[in-house]
C-alpha positions in Angstrom: -7.9 -139.9 -107.9 -8.8 -141.6 -104.7 -5.6 -143.7 -104.5 -3.6 -140.5 -105.0 -5.3 -138.9 -102.0 -4.7 -141.9 -99.8 -0.9 -142.0 -100.7 -0.7 -138.2 -100.1 -2.3 -138.6 -96.6 0.0 -141.5 -95.7 3.0 -139.5 -96.8 2.0 -136.6 -94.6 1.4 -139.0 -91.6 4.9 -140.4 -92.0 6.4 -136.9 -92.0 5.2 -136.3 -88.4 6.0 -139.8 -87.1 7.4 -139.7 -83.4 9.8 -142.0 -81.3 9.0 -145.6 -81.0 8.7 -147.2 -77.5 12.1 -148.9 -78.0 13.7 -145.6 -78.8 12.2 -144.0 -75.7 13.4 -146.8 -73.5 17.0 -146.6 -74.9 17.0 -142.8 -74.3 15.8 -143.2 -70.7 18.4 -145.8 -70.1 21.2 -143.6 -71.4 19.8 -140.7 -69.2 19.9 -142.9 -66.1 23.5 -144.0 -66.9 24.5 -140.3 -67.2 22.6 -139.4 -64.0 24.2 -142.3 -62.1 27.6 -141.2 -63.2 27.0 -137.6 -62.1 25.6 -138.8 -58.8 28.6 -141.1 -58.2 31.0 -138.3 -58.8 29.1 -136.0 -56.5 29.0 -138.6 -53.7 32.6 -139.3 -54.2 33.6 -135.7 -53.9 31.4 -135.3 -50.9 33.1 -138.2 -49.2 36.5 -136.9 -50.0 35.5 -133.5 -48.6 34.2 -135.0 -45.4 37.3 -137.1 -44.9 39.7 -134.2 -45.6 37.7 -131.9 -43.3 37.7 -134.6 -40.5 41.5 -135.2 -41.1 42.1 -131.5 -40.8 40.1 -131.2 -37.6 42.0 -134.2 -36.1 45.3 -132.7 -37.0 44.4 -129.3 -35.6 43.1 -130.8 -32.4 46.3 -132.9 -32.0 48.5 -129.8 -32.4 46.5 -127.9 -29.8 46.6 -130.9 -27.4 50.3 -131.4 -27.7 51.1 -127.7 -27.4 49.1 -127.4 -24.2 50.5 -130.6 -22.7 54.1 -129.9 -23.8 54.0 -126.4 -22.2 53.3 -127.8 -18.8 55.9 -130.6 -19.2 58.6 -128.2 -20.3 58.0 -126.0 -17.3 57.7 -128.8 -14.7 60.0 -128.2 -11.7 61.1 -124.8 -13.2 61.4 -121.6 -11.3 62.2 -118.3 -12.8 65.7 -118.4 -11.4 66.5 -122.0 -12.4 67.4 -123.1 -8.9 64.8 -125.8 -8.4 67.2 -127.8 -6.3 66.9 -125.3 -3.4 63.2 -124.7 -2.8 61.6 -123.7 0.6 58.0 -124.6 1.0 55.9 -123.0 3.8 52.5 -124.2 2.6 50.3 -125.6 5.3 49.6 -128.5 2.9 53.3 -129.0 2.3 55.3 -132.1 3.4 57.3 -130.1 6.0 54.1 -129.3 7.8 52.8 -132.9 7.4 50.6 -132.2 4.5 49.9 -134.8 1.8 48.2 -132.7 -0.9 50.0 -133.6 -4.2 50.3 -130.0 -5.5 51.7 -128.8 -2.2 54.7 -131.0 -2.6 57.5 -129.8 -4.9 58.9 -133.3 -5.1 55.9 -134.1 -7.3 57.0 -131.7 -10.1 56.7 -134.7 -12.4 54.7 -137.7 -11.5 52.8 -140.2 -13.6 50.1 -142.9 -12.9 49.0 -145.9 -14.8 45.2 -145.7 -14.2 45.4 -145.3 -10.4 45.4 -141.5 -9.9 42.9 -140.9 -7.0 43.2 -137.1 -7.5 41.3 -137.5 -10.8 39.3 -140.6 -9.9 37.8 -142.8 -12.7 34.0 -142.6 -13.1 31.2 -142.3 -15.6 30.2 -138.7 -14.9 31.2 -135.6 -16.9 35.0 -134.8 -16.5 35.6 -138.1 -14.8 38.7 -140.0 -15.9 38.1 -143.0 -18.2 38.9 -146.1 -16.2 42.3 -147.5 -17.0 43.6 -144.3 -18.6 46.9 -142.9 -17.3 47.5 -139.4 -16.0 50.3 -137.0 -15.5 50.8 -134.5 -12.6 53.0 -131.5 -13.2 54.2 -128.6 -11.0 56.2 -125.6 -12.1 56.5 -121.8 -12.4 54.0 -120.0 -14.7 55.2 -118.4 -18.0 54.6 -114.9 -16.7 56.9 -113.6 -14.0 57.0 -110.3 -12.0 60.0 -108.6 -10.4 60.3 -107.6 -6.8 60.8 -104.0 -5.8 61.1 -104.8 -2.1 60.4 -107.4 0.5 59.4 -106.6 4.1 59.8 -109.7 6.4 58.2 -107.8 9.3 54.9 -107.4 7.6 55.3 -110.5 5.4 54.7 -108.5 2.2 56.3 -108.2 -1.2 56.0 -105.1 -3.3 56.2 -105.7 -7.1 57.4 -103.4 -9.9 54.5 -104.4 -12.0 50.7 -104.5 -11.4 48.5 -107.2 -12.7 44.7 -107.9 -12.6 45.4 -111.6 -13.1 46.8 -112.1 -9.6 44.6 -112.6 -6.6 44.7 -113.4 -2.9 44.8 -117.2 -2.4 47.1 -117.7 -5.3 50.2 -119.9 -4.7 53.5 -118.3 -5.7 57.1 -119.1 -6.2 59.6 -116.4 -5.4 63.3 -116.8 -6.2 66.7 -115.2 -6.4 70.3 -116.3 -6.9 70.2 -118.2 -3.6 67.0 -120.3 -3.5 63.2 -120.3 -4.3 60.3 -120.3 -1.8 56.7 -121.5 -2.3 53.9 -119.7 -0.4 50.2 -118.9 -0.5 49.2 -115.3 -0.7 46.8 -113.9 2.0 46.3 -110.6 0.2 47.0 -108.9 -3.2 46.5 -105.3 -4.2 46.9 -104.3 -7.8 46.9 -100.6 -6.7 49.8 -100.9 -4.3 51.3 -103.9 -6.2 51.7 -105.9 -3.0 51.5 -109.6 -2.2 51.1 -110.8 1.4 52.4 -114.1 2.7 51.2 -114.1 6.3 50.3 -117.4 8.1 46.6 -116.5 7.8 46.8 -117.2 4.1 47.6 -120.9 4.5 51.3 -120.8 5.4 53.0 -122.5 8.3 55.5 -119.7 8.6 56.2 -116.2 7.3 59.9 -117.1 7.1 60.9 -117.9 3.5 64.5 -119.1 4.2 66.0 -122.4 3.0 65.7 -125.0 4.3 62.1 -124.8 5.3 61.2 -124.3 8.9 57.7 -124.3 10.3 58.4 -124.5 14.0 60.8 -121.6 14.2 60.7 -119.1 11.4 63.8 -119.1 9.1 63.6 -115.5 7.8 65.1 -114.6 4.5 64.7 -111.3 2.7 64.4 -111.5 -1.1 66.1 -108.5 -2.6 65.1 -106.1 -5.4 64.8 -107.8 -8.8 64.0 -111.2 -7.4 61.3 -112.9 -9.5 57.7 -114.0 -8.5 55.6 -116.4 -10.5 52.4 -118.2 -9.8 52.7 -122.0 -9.2 51.4 -123.8 -12.3 49.4 -126.9 -11.2 48.2 -129.5 -13.7 47.0 -133.1 -13.8 46.4 -134.3 -17.4 44.1 -137.2 -18.3 41.4 -138.4 -20.7 37.9 -138.1 -19.5 34.2 -138.2 -20.5 32.9 -135.0 -21.9 29.2 -133.7 -21.7 28.6 -134.9 -25.3 29.2 -138.5 -24.2 32.6 -138.8 -26.0 36.1 -138.3 -24.8 38.3 -135.3 -24.3 41.7 -134.3 -23.0 41.2 -132.8 -19.5 43.4 -130.8 -17.2 42.9 -130.5 -13.4 44.4 -127.1 -12.8 44.7 -124.5 -10.2 44.7 -120.7 -10.6 43.7 -119.6 -7.1 41.3 -121.6 -4.9 40.6 -125.2 -5.3 41.9 -127.0 -8.5 39.2 -127.4 -11.1 38.7 -129.8 -14.0 38.9 -128.2 -17.4 38.0 -129.7 -20.8 41.0 -128.7 -23.0 40.7 -130.6 -26.4 37.7 -132.7 -27.6 38.2 -135.8 -29.6 41.1 -137.3 -27.7 40.0 -140.9 -27.2 43.2 -142.4 -25.7 46.5 -141.2 -24.1 49.6 -143.3 -23.5 52.6 -142.0 -21.5 56.1 -143.2 -21.1 59.1 -141.6 -19.2 62.8 -141.3 -19.7 64.7 -141.7 -16.5 68.3 -140.5 -16.8 69.8 -143.1 -14.5 68.0 -146.1 -16.0 70.6 -147.4 -18.4 69.3 -149.4 -21.4 65.7 -148.3 -20.8 65.1 -145.1 -22.7 61.4 -144.9 -22.0 59.4 -146.8 -19.4 55.9 -146.9 -18.0 55.0 -145.0 -14.8 55.1 -148.2 -12.8 58.7 -148.8 -13.9 60.0 -145.4 -12.8 62.2 -145.7 -9.7 63.0 -142.0 -9.1 60.7 -139.3 -10.5 63.3 -136.6 -9.7 65.4 -138.1 -12.5 62.7 -138.1 -15.2 63.8 -135.6 -17.8 61.5 -136.4 -20.7 57.9 -137.5 -21.3 56.6 -139.3 -24.4 52.9 -138.9 -25.1 50.9 -140.8 -27.7 47.4 -139.3 -28.3 44.7 -141.1 -30.3 42.4 -138.6 -32.0 38.9 -139.3 -33.2 36.9 -137.1 -35.5 33.5 -135.7 -34.4 32.1 -136.8 -37.7 31.1 -140.4 -37.1 31.0 -141.2 -40.9 34.2 -139.6 -42.0 36.2 -142.7 -42.9 35.8 -144.9 -46.0 34.1 -147.5 -43.8 31.5 -144.9 -42.5 33.0 -144.7 -39.1 34.9 -141.9 -37.2 38.4 -141.1 -38.6 41.0 -142.2 -36.1 44.7 -141.2 -36.0 47.5 -141.5 -33.5 50.3 -139.0 -32.9 53.4 -139.2 -30.7 55.5 -136.4 -29.3 58.5 -136.4 -26.9 58.9 -133.4 -24.7 61.9 -132.7 -22.4 61.7 -131.3 -18.9 63.5 -128.1 -19.5 65.3 -127.5 -16.2 66.5 -131.2 -16.1 68.3 -131.2 -19.4 70.1 -127.8 -19.3 
C-alpha cells in the first residue's frame, strides 16, 4: 500500500515538471538572436532613412543655389532693350566721373576673382568670405521692367505707366529704348504719381541721359513713350561663414541703399568657378586669373560642393558630401 502511494506521488510530481536550466538558457539565447536581428533591421532602416533624407536635402539645396546663381549670370550685362553695347552712366560713382565702386561700372557686368575680392573680404566673422574661396560679381537689369509714359528732361523725371510699391528713392535704374540705355540713381519715387526723378541731388553727375556719357556738359536725351525702366541688379556671389559656424552660399546684393550680404543657401561648403572667353581659342573654360577680356566672357561654369546638415548621414557617420556642376550662358552675349 505504501509503495503504491509513493509511486502515485512521484507520478503526479512528474506531471507538473517545469523547464530545466539548460532549456531556459537556450530559449533566452534564441530570444536574444531574434531581438538582435530585429534591432539590426531597425538600425539599418534608420540609417537608410537618414541618408536618403540628407541626400534629398543636399539635392534640393543644390537646385536652389544653382537657380539663384544662374539667374544672375543669365541677366549679366542685359538691359530690357538688348542694347548693352550703348550704355550711358551718369552715376557719381561711375568711371566717367572718376568713381571706382565696382557696381557703378557697367564694364564689370561679369567679373570673377580667385580669392582676392576685397569687396567681400575674407574673414572669420559671420557672412565673411572663406579665405581662398573665389567670387563672382555680376551686373544686369532686373527681371521686372516698367514702361515709360513720358520723360521730362527739364524736371529730370520719368512718368511710368505702372505703379509699384517695390521701387524707392535711392534705387539705381537702367532706362533704355531702341537707341541706347542709361544708368542713373533716383532721387525720388512716387507710387501715387508713378514718377521717378533723376536729379543730380540723387547721386548723379548729370541729368542728361544721352550717349555717350557726359558729366561736364549735360548731354540731354529724351526717352520716348514705351521705353523700358528696370532696377540695376547687383550681386557678388561667394561662400562664407554662417551664424551656425558652417558654410553657406552668400550674395552681396543691392536693392536701394548700400549693398548688403545675404545668406542664400546653407550647406554650400565650396564653390569653384571657370569662364568661357569667346576669343580664347583652344581654352574652353579657364580660371579668373587666365581671363584676358571680361567683356568676351559668355559662359560661367560653377561647381558647388554641398554638405548635409546631418553630421552622421553617411555610411561612415560623417556629413554627406556631393558635388554638382552647371554651366550657364550670359544671355545677351550668345544671342
